[in-house]
ZADO-1210 file (C-alpha; in nm, 4 decimals, padded with zeros to 6 digits):
<atoms>
<atom x="00.0000" y="00.0000" z="00.0000" code="UNK" pos="1"/>
<atom x="00.1271" y="00.3466" z="-00.0870" code="UNK" pos="2"/>
<atom x="00.2828" y="00.5390" z="00.2062" code="UNK" pos="3"/>
<atom x="00.0559" y="00.8412" z="00.1577" code="UNK" pos="4"/>
<atom x="-00.2533" y="00.6214" z="00.1660" code="UNK" pos="5"/>
<atom x="-00.1344" y="00.4513" z="00.4856" code="UNK" pos="6"/>
<atom x="-00.0793" y="00.7884" z="00.6495" code="UNK" pos="7"/>
<atom x="-00.4314" y="00.8986" z="00.5599" code="UNK" pos="8"/>
<atom x="-00.5865" y="00.5774" z="00.6925" code="UNK" pos="9"/>
<atom x="-00.4147" y="00.6172" z="01.0291" code="UNK" pos="10"/>
<atom x="-00.6123" y="00.9362" z="01.0977" code="UNK" pos="11"/>
<atom x="-00.3674" y="01.0346" z="01.3685" code="UNK" pos="12"/>
<atom x="-00.4740" y="01.3992" z="01.3644" code="UNK" pos="13"/>
<atom x="-00.8380" y="01.2931" z="01.3908" code="UNK" pos="14"/>
<atom x="-00.7663" y="01.0767" z="01.6930" code="UNK" pos="15"/>
<atom x="-00.5639" y="01.3536" z="01.8579" code="UNK" pos="16"/>
<atom x="-00.8419" y="01.6047" z="01.7892" code="UNK" pos="17"/>
<atom x="-01.0942" y="01.3745" z="01.9560" code="UNK" pos="18"/>
<atom x="-00.8624" y="01.3492" z="02.2561" code="UNK" pos="19"/>
<atom x="-00.8079" y="01.7263" z="02.2648" code="UNK" pos="20"/>
<atom x="-01.1825" y="01.7874" z="02.2848" code="UNK" pos="21"/>
<atom x="-01.2638" y="01.4941" z="02.5117" code="UNK" pos="22"/>
<atom x="-01.2984" y="01.7095" z="02.8228" code="UNK" pos="23"/>
<atom x="-01.5173" y="01.9579" z="02.6362" code="UNK" pos="24"/>
<atom x="-01.7254" y="01.6681" z="02.5031" code="UNK" pos="25"/>
<atom x="-01.7898" y="01.5296" z="02.8507" code="UNK" pos="26"/>
<atom x="-01.8711" y="01.8701" z="02.9989" code="UNK" pos="27"/>
<atom x="-02.1048" y="01.9696" z="02.7160" code="UNK" pos="28"/>
<atom x="-02.2747" y="01.6298" z="02.7151" code="UNK" pos="29"/>
<atom x="-02.3433" y="01.6626" z="03.0868" code="UNK" pos="30"/>
<atom x="-02.4582" y="02.0234" z="03.0452" code="UNK" pos="31"/>
<atom x="-02.7005" y="01.9692" z="02.7584" code="UNK" pos="32"/>
<atom x="-02.8257" y="01.6384" z="02.8963" code="UNK" pos="33"/>
<atom x="-02.8963" y="01.8243" z="03.2198" code="UNK" pos="34"/>
<atom x="-03.0771" y="02.0993" z="03.0289" code="UNK" pos="35"/>
<atom x="-03.2779" y="01.8378" z="02.8400" code="UNK" pos="36"/>
<atom x="-03.3750" y="01.6652" z="03.1661" code="UNK" pos="37"/>
<atom x="-03.4650" y="01.9960" z="03.3277" code="UNK" pos="38"/>
<atom x="-03.6867" y="02.1243" z="03.0463" code="UNK" pos="39"/>
<atom x="-03.8595" y="01.7922" z="02.9897" code="UNK" pos="40"/>
<atom x="-03.9071" y="01.7344" z="03.3618" code="UNK" pos="41"/>
<atom x="-04.0384" y="02.0803" z="03.4436" code="UNK" pos="42"/>
<atom x="-04.3226" y="02.0690" z="03.1893" code="UNK" pos="43"/>
<atom x="-04.5889" y="01.9303" z="03.4272" code="UNK" pos="44"/>
<atom x="-04.5263" y="02.2219" z="03.6648" code="UNK" pos="45"/>
<atom x="-04.5562" y="02.4775" z="03.3835" code="UNK" pos="46"/>
<atom x="-04.8388" y="02.3158" z="03.1892" code="UNK" pos="47"/>
<atom x="-05.1160" y="02.5359" z="03.3300" code="UNK" pos="48"/>
<atom x="-04.9101" y="02.8524" z="03.3031" code="UNK" pos="49"/>
<atom x="-04.8323" y="02.7789" z="02.9376" code="UNK" pos="50"/>
<atom x="-05.2027" y="02.7228" z="02.8706" code="UNK" pos="51"/>
<atom x="-05.2799" y="03.0629" z="03.0251" code="UNK" pos="52"/>
<atom x="-05.0158" y="03.2262" z="02.8095" code="UNK" pos="53"/>
<atom x="-05.1856" y="03.0890" z="02.5007" code="UNK" pos="54"/>
<atom x="-05.4848" y="03.3096" z="02.5825" code="UNK" pos="55"/>
<atom x="-05.2835" y="03.6250" z="02.6478" code="UNK" pos="56"/>
<atom x="-05.1420" y="03.8885" z="02.4172" code="UNK" pos="57"/>
<atom x="-04.7904" y="03.8095" z="02.5443" code="UNK" pos="58"/>
<atom x="-04.7854" y="03.5138" z="02.3073" code="UNK" pos="59"/>
<atom x="-04.6918" y="03.7488" z="02.0252" code="UNK" pos="60"/>
<atom x="-04.3513" y="03.8037" z="02.1831" code="UNK" pos="61"/>
<atom x="-04.2604" y="03.4476" z="02.0838" code="UNK" pos="62"/>
<atom x="-04.3537" y="03.4940" z="01.7176" code="UNK" pos="63"/>
<atom x="-03.9887" y="03.4826" z="01.6102" code="UNK" pos="64"/>
<atom x="-03.9706" y="03.1160" z="01.7155" code="UNK" pos="65"/>
<atom x="-04.1158" y="02.8500" z="01.4806" code="UNK" pos="66"/>
<atom x="-04.3934" y="02.6514" z="01.6475" code="UNK" pos="67"/>
<atom x="-04.4604" y="02.9148" z="01.9170" code="UNK" pos="68"/>
<atom x="-04.8371" y="02.8728" z="01.8741" code="UNK" pos="69"/>
<atom x="-04.8116" y="02.5176" z="02.0130" code="UNK" pos="70"/>
<atom x="-04.6080" y="02.6035" z="02.3212" code="UNK" pos="71"/>
<atom x="-04.8747" y="02.4852" z="02.5669" code="UNK" pos="72"/>
<atom x="-04.8298" y="02.1223" z="02.4583" code="UNK" pos="73"/>
<atom x="-04.5404" y="01.9034" z="02.5720" code="UNK" pos="74"/>
<atom x="-04.3935" y="01.8959" z="02.2219" code="UNK" pos="75"/>
<atom x="-04.4377" y="02.2704" z="02.1811" code="UNK" pos="76"/>
<atom x="-04.2826" y="02.3337" z="02.5223" code="UNK" pos="77"/>
<atom x="-03.9761" y="02.1253" z="02.4349" code="UNK" pos="78"/>
<atom x="-03.9530" y="02.3012" z="02.1007" code="UNK" pos="79"/>
<atom x="-03.9569" y="02.6529" z="02.2483" code="UNK" pos="80"/>
<atom x="-03.7588" y="02.5966" z="02.5661" code="UNK" pos="81"/>
<atom x="-03.5083" y="02.3358" z="02.4495" code="UNK" pos="82"/>
<atom x="-03.4674" y="02.3206" z="02.0747" code="UNK" pos="83"/>
<atom x="-03.5247" y="02.6741" z="01.9461" code="UNK" pos="84"/>
<atom x="-03.2935" y="02.8416" z="02.1973" code="UNK" pos="85"/>
<atom x="-03.0530" y="02.6065" z="02.3741" code="UNK" pos="86"/>
<atom x="-03.0202" y="02.3679" z="02.0813" code="UNK" pos="87"/>
<atom x="-03.0212" y="02.5820" z="01.7695" code="UNK" pos="88"/>
<atom x="-02.8538" y="02.8879" z="01.9199" code="UNK" pos="89"/>
<atom x="-02.6549" y="02.8045" z="02.2353" code="UNK" pos="90"/>
<atom x="-02.5194" y="02.4646" z="02.1277" code="UNK" pos="91"/>
<atom x="-02.4564" y="02.6059" z="01.7813" code="UNK" pos="92"/>
<atom x="-02.2522" y="02.8906" z="01.9314" code="UNK" pos="93"/>
<atom x="-02.0484" y="02.6547" z="02.1496" code="UNK" pos="94"/>
<atom x="-01.9727" y="02.4081" z="01.8697" code="UNK" pos="95"/>
<atom x="-01.8822" y="02.6943" z="01.6383" code="UNK" pos="96"/>
<atom x="-01.6580" y="02.8446" z="01.9073" code="UNK" pos="97"/>
<atom x="-01.4686" y="02.5175" z="01.9520" code="UNK" pos="98"/>
<atom x="-01.4415" y="02.4448" z="01.5788" code="UNK" pos="99"/>
<atom x="-01.3060" y="02.7947" z="01.5142" code="UNK" pos="100"/>
<atom x="-01.0138" y="02.7262" z="01.7459" code="UNK" pos="101"/>
<atom x="-00.9158" y="02.3988" z="01.5793" code="UNK" pos="102"/>
<atom x="-00.6597" y="02.5421" z="01.3347" code="UNK" pos="103"/>
<atom x="-00.6068" y="02.8903" z="01.4778" code="UNK" pos="104"/>
<atom x="-00.4903" y="02.7542" z="01.8133" code="UNK" pos="105"/>
<atom x="-00.2235" y="02.5472" z="01.6372" code="UNK" pos="106"/>
<atom x="-00.0977" y="02.8586" z="01.4590" code="UNK" pos="107"/>
<atom x="-00.1148" y="03.0763" z="01.7703" code="UNK" pos="108"/>
<atom x="00.0708" y="02.8251" z="01.9881" code="UNK" pos="109"/>
<atom x="00.3269" y="02.7568" z="01.7134" code="UNK" pos="110"/>
<atom x="00.2412" y="02.3846" z="01.7123" code="UNK" pos="111"/>
<atom x="00.1317" y="02.3976" z="01.3496" code="UNK" pos="112"/>
<atom x="00.4948" y="02.3426" z="01.2459" code="UNK" pos="113"/>
<atom x="00.4922" y="02.0113" z="01.4325" code="UNK" pos="114"/>
<atom x="00.1848" y="01.9027" z="01.2385" code="UNK" pos="115"/>
<atom x="00.3297" y="02.0080" z="00.9054" code="UNK" pos="116"/>
<atom x="00.6650" y="01.8449" z="00.9809" code="UNK" pos="117"/>
<atom x="00.4892" y="01.5075" z="00.9686" code="UNK" pos="118"/>
<atom x="00.4235" y="01.3317" z="00.6367" code="UNK" pos="119"/>
<atom x="00.0738" y="01.4824" z="00.6050" code="UNK" pos="120"/>
<atom x="-00.0544" y="01.7387" z="00.3591" code="UNK" pos="121"/>
<atom x="-00.2285" y="02.0603" z="00.4532" code="UNK" pos="122"/>
<atom x="-00.5602" y="01.9380" z="00.3081" code="UNK" pos="123"/>
<atom x="-00.5326" y="01.6255" z="00.5224" code="UNK" pos="124"/>
<atom x="-00.4851" y="01.8423" z="00.8323" code="UNK" pos="125"/>
<atom x="-00.8105" y="02.0276" z="00.7592" code="UNK" pos="126"/>
<atom x="-01.0065" y="01.7127" z="00.6796" code="UNK" pos="127"/>
<atom x="-00.8866" y="01.5251" z="00.9864" code="UNK" pos="128"/>
<atom x="-00.9457" y="01.8233" z="01.2142" code="UNK" pos="129"/>
<atom x="-01.3023" y="01.8481" z="01.0841" code="UNK" pos="130"/>
<atom x="-01.3666" y="01.4741" z="01.1215" code="UNK" pos="131"/>
<atom x="-01.2227" y="01.4859" z="01.4729" code="UNK" pos="132"/>
<atom x="-01.4905" y="01.7347" z="01.5791" code="UNK" pos="133"/>
<atom x="-01.7805" y="01.5168" z="01.4645" code="UNK" pos="134"/>
<atom x="-01.7787" y="01.2602" z="01.7518" code="UNK" pos="135"/>
<atom x="-01.8193" y="01.5415" z="02.0043" code="UNK" pos="136"/>
<atom x="-02.1277" y="01.6674" z="01.8223" code="UNK" pos="137"/>
<atom x="-02.2776" y="01.3185" z="01.7868" code="UNK" pos="138"/>
<atom x="-02.2258" y="01.2275" z="02.1536" code="UNK" pos="139"/>
<atom x="-02.3878" y="01.5497" z="02.2780" code="UNK" pos="140"/>
<atom x="-02.6710" y="01.5146" z="02.0274" code="UNK" pos="141"/>
<atom x="-02.7809" y="01.1591" z="02.0925" code="UNK" pos="142"/>
<atom x="-02.7135" y="01.1560" z="02.4666" code="UNK" pos="143"/>
<atom x="-02.9530" y="01.4481" z="02.5049" code="UNK" pos="144"/>
<atom x="-03.2077" y="01.2553" z="02.2973" code="UNK" pos="145"/>
<atom x="-03.1835" y="00.9506" z="02.5249" code="UNK" pos="146"/>
<atom x="-03.2257" y="01.1721" z="02.8314" code="UNK" pos="147"/>
<atom x="-03.5430" y="01.3272" z="02.6894" code="UNK" pos="148"/>
<atom x="-03.6780" y="00.9803" z="02.6156" code="UNK" pos="149"/>
<atom x="-03.6120" y="00.8693" z="02.9726" code="UNK" pos="150"/>
<atom x="-03.7631" y="01.1770" z="03.1358" code="UNK" pos="151"/>
<atom x="-04.0679" y="01.1576" z="02.9071" code="UNK" pos="152"/>
<atom x="-04.1365" y="00.8027" z="03.0266" code="UNK" pos="153"/>
<atom x="-04.0919" y="00.9070" z="03.3903" code="UNK" pos="154"/>
<atom x="-04.3320" y="01.2036" z="03.3755" code="UNK" pos="155"/>
<atom x="-04.5843" y="01.0123" z="03.1648" code="UNK" pos="156"/>
<atom x="-04.6133" y="01.2586" z="02.8766" code="UNK" pos="157"/>
<atom x="-04.6807" y="01.1563" z="02.5172" code="UNK" pos="158"/>
<atom x="-04.4002" y="01.1934" z="02.2666" code="UNK" pos="159"/>
<atom x="-04.3370" y="01.0092" z="01.9441" code="UNK" pos="160"/>
<atom x="-03.9852" y="00.8720" z="01.9935" code="UNK" pos="161"/>
<atom x="-03.9498" y="00.8168" z="01.6206" code="UNK" pos="162"/>
<atom x="-04.0078" y="01.1870" z="01.5648" code="UNK" pos="163"/>
<atom x="-03.7663" y="01.2676" z="01.8463" code="UNK" pos="164"/>
<atom x="-03.4981" y="01.0548" z="01.6810" code="UNK" pos="165"/>
<atom x="-03.5722" y="01.2278" z="01.3508" code="UNK" pos="166"/>
<atom x="-03.5282" y="01.5658" z="01.5191" code="UNK" pos="167"/>
<atom x="-03.1828" y="01.4717" z="01.6426" code="UNK" pos="168"/>
<atom x="-03.0982" y="01.3065" z="01.3123" code="UNK" pos="169"/>
<atom x="-03.1625" y="01.6270" z="01.1169" code="UNK" pos="170"/>
<atom x="-02.9642" y="01.8158" z="01.3791" code="UNK" pos="171"/>
<atom x="-02.6548" y="01.6536" z="01.2296" code="UNK" pos="172"/>
<atom x="-02.6534" y="01.8489" z="00.8981" code="UNK" pos="173"/>
<atom x="-02.7144" y="02.1725" z="01.0906" code="UNK" pos="174"/>
<atom x="-02.4283" y="02.1170" z="01.3335" code="UNK" pos="175"/>
<atom x="-02.2010" y="01.9905" z="01.0544" code="UNK" pos="176"/>
<atom x="-02.2612" y="02.3241" z="00.8807" code="UNK" pos="177"/>
<atom x="-02.1700" y="02.5043" z="01.2043" code="UNK" pos="178"/>
<atom x="-01.8506" y="02.2976" z="01.2364" code="UNK" pos="179"/>
<atom x="-01.7637" y="02.3649" z="00.8727" code="UNK" pos="180"/>
<atom x="-01.8103" y="02.7380" z="00.9246" code="UNK" pos="181"/>
<atom x="-01.5941" y="02.7292" z="01.2366" code="UNK" pos="182"/>
<atom x="-01.3120" y="02.5365" z="01.0703" code="UNK" pos="183"/>
<atom x="-01.3143" y="02.7731" z="00.7719" code="UNK" pos="184"/>
<atom x="-01.2900" y="03.0823" z="00.9930" code="UNK" pos="185"/>
<atom x="-01.0193" y="02.9052" z="01.1923" code="UNK" pos="186"/>
<atom x="-00.7993" y="02.9053" z="00.8821" code="UNK" pos="187"/>
<atom x="-00.8430" y="03.2820" z="00.8364" code="UNK" pos="188"/>
<atom x="-00.7052" y="03.3888" z="01.1749" code="UNK" pos="189"/>
<atom x="-00.3783" y="03.3434" z="01.3595" code="UNK" pos="190"/>
<atom x="-00.5443" y="03.3789" z="01.7022" code="UNK" pos="191"/>
<atom x="-00.8042" y="03.1314" z="01.8242" code="UNK" pos="192"/>
<atom x="-01.0044" y="03.3881" z="02.0229" code="UNK" pos="193"/>
<atom x="-01.0511" y="03.6130" z="01.7189" code="UNK" pos="194"/>
<atom x="-01.1642" y="03.3159" z="01.5114" code="UNK" pos="195"/>
<atom x="-01.4014" y="03.1918" z="01.7822" code="UNK" pos="196"/>
<atom x="-01.5564" y="03.5311" z="01.8562" code="UNK" pos="197"/>
<atom x="-01.6095" y="03.5952" z="01.4848" code="UNK" pos="198"/>
<atom x="-01.7820" y="03.2592" z="01.4487" code="UNK" pos="199"/>
<atom x="-02.0044" y="03.3275" z="01.7495" code="UNK" pos="200"/>
<atom x="-02.0991" y="03.6691" z="01.6095" code="UNK" pos="201"/>
<atom x="-02.1941" y="03.5181" z="01.2722" code="UNK" pos="202"/>
<atom x="-02.4091" y="03.2464" z="01.4335" code="UNK" pos="203"/>
<atom x="-02.5897" y="03.5005" z="01.6528" code="UNK" pos="204"/>
<atom x="-02.6317" y="03.7290" z="01.3532" code="UNK" pos="205"/>
<atom x="-02.7855" y="03.4473" z="01.1478" code="UNK" pos="206"/>
<atom x="-03.0231" y="03.3667" z="01.4341" code="UNK" pos="207"/>
<atom x="-03.1368" y="03.7301" z="01.4437" code="UNK" pos="208"/>
<atom x="-03.1843" y="03.7453" z="01.0674" code="UNK" pos="209"/>
<atom x="-03.3993" y="03.4320" z="01.0682" code="UNK" pos="210"/>
<atom x="-03.5987" y="03.5621" z="01.3644" code="UNK" pos="211"/>
<atom x="-03.6733" y="03.8840" z="01.1754" code="UNK" pos="212"/>
<atom x="-03.7802" y="03.6759" z="00.8757" code="UNK" pos="213"/>
<atom x="-04.0305" y="03.4894" z="01.0966" code="UNK" pos="214"/>
<atom x="-04.1744" y="03.8072" z="01.2465" code="UNK" pos="215"/>
<atom x="-04.2524" y="03.9924" z="00.9235" code="UNK" pos="216"/>
<atom x="-04.3035" y="03.8710" z="00.5676" code="UNK" pos="217"/>
<atom x="-04.1535" y="04.1975" z="00.4426" code="UNK" pos="218"/>
<atom x="-03.8086" y="04.0725" z="00.5404" code="UNK" pos="219"/>
<atom x="-03.8704" y="03.7040" z="00.4799" code="UNK" pos="220"/>
<atom x="-03.5773" y="03.6900" z="00.2379" code="UNK" pos="221"/>
<atom x="-03.3352" y="03.7497" z="00.5281" code="UNK" pos="222"/>
<atom x="-03.3994" y="03.3956" z="00.6454" code="UNK" pos="223"/>
<atom x="-03.2075" y="03.2584" z="00.3475" code="UNK" pos="224"/>
<atom x="-02.8920" y="03.4178" z="00.4893" code="UNK" pos="225"/>
<atom x="-02.9173" y="03.2001" z="00.7991" code="UNK" pos="226"/>
<atom x="-02.8336" y="02.8337" z="00.8543" code="UNK" pos="227"/>
<atom x="-03.1193" y="02.8217" z="01.1041" code="UNK" pos="228"/>
<atom x="-03.3626" y="02.8857" z="00.8184" code="UNK" pos="229"/>
<atom x="-03.2889" y="02.5360" z="00.6833" code="UNK" pos="230"/>
<atom x="-03.3288" y="02.3543" z="01.0150" code="UNK" pos="231"/>
<atom x="-03.6834" y="02.2896" z="01.1433" code="UNK" pos="232"/>
<atom x="-03.6752" y="02.0860" z="01.4668" code="UNK" pos="233"/>
<atom x="-04.0425" y="02.1611" z="01.5382" code="UNK" pos="234"/>
<atom x="-04.1696" y="02.0090" z="01.2134" code="UNK" pos="235"/>
<atom x="-03.9715" y="01.6907" z="01.2793" code="UNK" pos="236"/>
<atom x="-04.0684" y="01.6720" z="01.6470" code="UNK" pos="237"/>
<atom x="-04.4392" y="01.7416" z="01.5942" code="UNK" pos="238"/>
<atom x="-04.5171" y="01.5954" z="01.2525" code="UNK" pos="239"/>
<atom x="-04.2167" y="01.3792" z="01.1650" code="UNK" pos="240"/>
<atom x="-04.1527" y="01.5978" z="00.8603" code="UNK" pos="241"/>
<atom x="-03.8096" y="01.6592" z="00.7085" code="UNK" pos="242"/>
<atom x="-03.7114" y="01.9513" z="00.4903" code="UNK" pos="243"/>
<atom x="-03.5084" y="01.7517" z="00.2389" code="UNK" pos="244"/>
<atom x="-03.4006" y="02.0595" z="00.0427" code="UNK" pos="245"/>
<atom x="-03.3008" y="02.2373" z="00.3623" code="UNK" pos="246"/>
<atom x="-03.0878" y="01.9458" z="00.4768" code="UNK" pos="247"/>
<atom x="-02.9204" y="01.9250" z="00.1360" code="UNK" pos="248"/>
<atom x="-02.8430" y="02.2977" z="00.1561" code="UNK" pos="249"/>
<atom x="-02.6802" y="02.2474" z="00.4976" code="UNK" pos="250"/>
<atom x="-02.4736" y="01.9539" z="00.3710" code="UNK" pos="251"/>
<atom x="-02.3716" y="02.1528" z="00.0638" code="UNK" pos="252"/>
<atom x="-02.2733" y="02.4453" z="00.2863" code="UNK" pos="253"/>
<atom x="-02.0607" y="02.2066" z="00.4937" code="UNK" pos="254"/>
<atom x="-01.8876" y="02.0712" z="00.1845" code="UNK" pos="255"/>
<atom x="-01.8225" y="02.4203" z="00.0471" code="UNK" pos="256"/>
<atom x="-01.6778" y="02.5523" z="00.3737" code="UNK" pos="257"/>
<atom x="-01.4485" y="02.2495" z="00.4121" code="UNK" pos="258"/>
<atom x="-01.3287" y="02.2901" z="00.0523" code="UNK" pos="259"/>
<atom x="-01.2715" y="02.6621" z="00.1044" code="UNK" pos="260"/>
<atom x="-01.0802" y="02.5804" z="00.4222" code="UNK" pos="261"/>
<atom x="-00.8589" y="02.3384" z="00.2322" code="UNK" pos="262"/>
<atom x="-00.7961" y="02.5785" z="-00.0570" code="UNK" pos="263"/>
<atom x="-00.7169" y="02.8776" z="00.1619" code="UNK" pos="264"/>
<atom x="-00.5071" y="02.6877" z="00.4164" code="UNK" pos="265"/>
<atom x="-00.3163" y="02.5139" z="00.1389" code="UNK" pos="266"/>
<atom x="-00.2072" y="02.8464" z="-00.0107" code="UNK" pos="267"/>
<atom x="-00.1655" y="03.0748" z="00.2913" code="UNK" pos="268"/>
<atom x="00.1708" y="03.1678" z="00.4357" code="UNK" pos="269"/>
<atom x="00.2135" y="03.0602" z="00.7957" code="UNK" pos="270"/>
<atom x="00.4789" y="03.2138" z="01.0153" code="UNK" pos="271"/>
<atom x="00.6084" y="02.9598" z="01.2655" code="UNK" pos="272"/>
</atoms>
């Protein structure tokens, strides 16, 4: 077997990346599993209050969140409290923050020369770094799903577990797009904090743009500038529906950002 092929198959950078983010993976898994347990478990205590809110004018303040009109139900409550904020926005910000440091931290700490001194190409570094981030996302994603399943059984609420699995399944293209964006921005900066803060700002900005698009049809076109626009956890959770086109757009965005990362990183000058 060719030496270059053997080096690629070893995926040493991928394995090291997984190890580097192991602590973050465990902490974030515990955090978001705890949030999932809290929001699912607190629904019975808030059920009556949510029903009262449905009859009040204050409901309009949630119009920027898809599925807000169903917030009195268990599914609607999970959608508003868990998925639309802590899942789409907060977890997206955190994953983007970590991905944006993947290359920039190597440049900032001057360890990039160690990587490049090995028999690996620059494109391979990008690809393996990106792949190394995926297990963290998958573990957080599906552990939270299992926690929601368990709490749902305990509190005796009705929830289609097939739809729940579908919701977390379509979370993968969304978070892959976030990781791709983070890795791309990580190649543009020499300091990990600049890369991470820029990524966070873009994710928050996209969330705001999509929220504006939901509030008024006059600015509906702004939603197409946001990754959130192509991710509909409520439709999957409530109806078991998947936006196939939206998921393809997210996967295409991921592919484009990884390719751009490879092209730029392969041609940029790095001072070590």
